[in-house]
MARPA-210381 format. One record per residue (C-alpha): residue number from 1; residue in three letters; x, y, z. Coordinates in nm, 3 decimals. Layout:
<kezas>
NUM,ALA,X,Y,Z $
...
</kezas>
This chain:
<kezas>
1,MET,0.586,1.485,1.727 $
2,PRO,0.367,1.307,1.981 $
3,GLN,0.191,0.989,1.871 $
4,PHE,0.372,0.986,1.535 $
5,GLU,0.438,0.652,1.378 $
6,VAL,0.636,0.576,1.065 $
7,ALA,0.595,0.257,0.864 $
8,ALA,0.727,0.142,0.528 $
9,TRP,0.501,-0.006,0.267 $
10,GLN,0.504,-0.108,-0.091 $
11,ALA,0.247,-0.094,-0.354 $
12,LEU,0.196,-0.150,-0.728 $
13,PHE,0.104,0.171,-0.914 $
14,VAL,-0.015,0.215,-1.272 $
15,PRO,-0.054,0.523,-1.482 $
16,LYS,-0.359,0.739,-1.400 $
17,ASN,-0.558,0.655,-1.706 $
18,THR,-0.511,0.285,-1.699 $
19,PRO,-0.836,0.117,-1.790 $
20,PRO,-1.023,-0.013,-1.480 $
21,GLU,-1.038,-0.369,-1.609 $
22,ILE,-0.657,-0.370,-1.631 $
23,VAL,-0.627,-0.238,-1.277 $
24,LEU,-0.865,-0.507,-1.156 $
25,LYS,-0.681,-0.778,-1.342 $
26,LEU,-0.341,-0.668,-1.197 $
27,ASN,-0.493,-0.639,-0.854 $
28,GLY,-0.633,-0.994,-0.885 $
29,VAL,-0.299,-1.133,-0.984 $
30,LEU,-0.131,-0.950,-0.697 $
31,VAL,-0.385,-1.077,-0.438 $
32,LYS,-0.341,-1.431,-0.576 $
33,ALA,0.038,-1.400,-0.532 $
34,LEU,0.000,-1.271,-0.182 $
35,ASP,-0.213,-1.568,-0.100 $
36,ASP,0.047,-1.812,-0.232 $
37,GLY,0.212,-1.995,0.059 $
38,HIS,0.565,-1.980,-0.079 $
39,THR,0.536,-1.608,-0.164 $
40,ARG,0.393,-1.533,0.178 $
41,ARG,0.666,-1.718,0.360 $
42,ARG,0.933,-1.545,0.149 $
43,LEU,0.794,-1.197,0.215 $
44,MET,0.755,-1.272,0.587 $
45,ASP,1.117,-1.399,0.594 $
46,LEU,1.220,-1.063,0.454 $
47,GLY,1.039,-0.884,0.725 $
48,SER,0.734,-0.772,0.527 $
49,GLY,0.384,-0.770,0.653 $
50,ILE,0.101,-0.880,0.429 $
51,PRO,-0.219,-0.685,0.448 $
52,VAL,-0.550,-0.859,0.506 $
53,LYS,-0.759,-0.917,0.194 $
54,SER,-0.987,-0.620,0.265 $
55,ASP,-0.685,-0.392,0.250 $
56,ARG,-0.559,-0.519,-0.087 $
57,SER,-0.802,-0.341,-0.319 $
58,PRO,-0.735,-0.037,-0.541 $
59,GLU,-0.972,0.162,-0.319 $
60,ALA,-0.784,0.059,-0.003 $
61,LEU,-0.459,0.174,-0.163 $
62,GLN,-0.618,0.503,-0.264 $
63,SER,-0.724,0.546,0.097 $
64,LEU,-0.379,0.463,0.227 $
65,VAL,-0.203,0.703,-0.011 $
66,GLU,-0.447,0.988,0.079 $
67,SER,-0.386,0.918,0.448 $
68,GLU,-0.005,0.918,0.401 $
69,VAL,-0.010,1.236,0.202 $
70,ALA,-0.219,1.412,0.472 $
71,CYS,0.010,1.281,0.748 $
72,TRP,0.336,1.381,0.581 $
73,ARG,0.194,1.719,0.472 $
74,ARG,0.141,1.799,0.842 $
75,VAL,0.495,1.688,0.922 $
76,PHE,0.649,1.900,0.645 $
77,ARG,0.451,2.204,0.740 $
78,ALA,0.537,2.168,1.103 $
79,THR,0.907,2.139,1.035 $
80,SER,0.938,2.395,0.757 $
81,HIS,0.905,2.707,0.979 $
</kezas>
């Protein structure tokens, strides 16, 4: 498929009805961990990329997931015929 790019990514997910304050608290802890120098170096040594802060919110993850679902839906439909 022309102009098709595949990238691996990881995320922290919680059950759908998790209270917003818990989601925000977990996100805050994760952002803090990703800003820690030792953690960053270790992740980079393992070949991981670290998203910029603006891409580390629950809303940014939701947008990424929706984009990935739409992309892969097109791939599956294109190859299932």
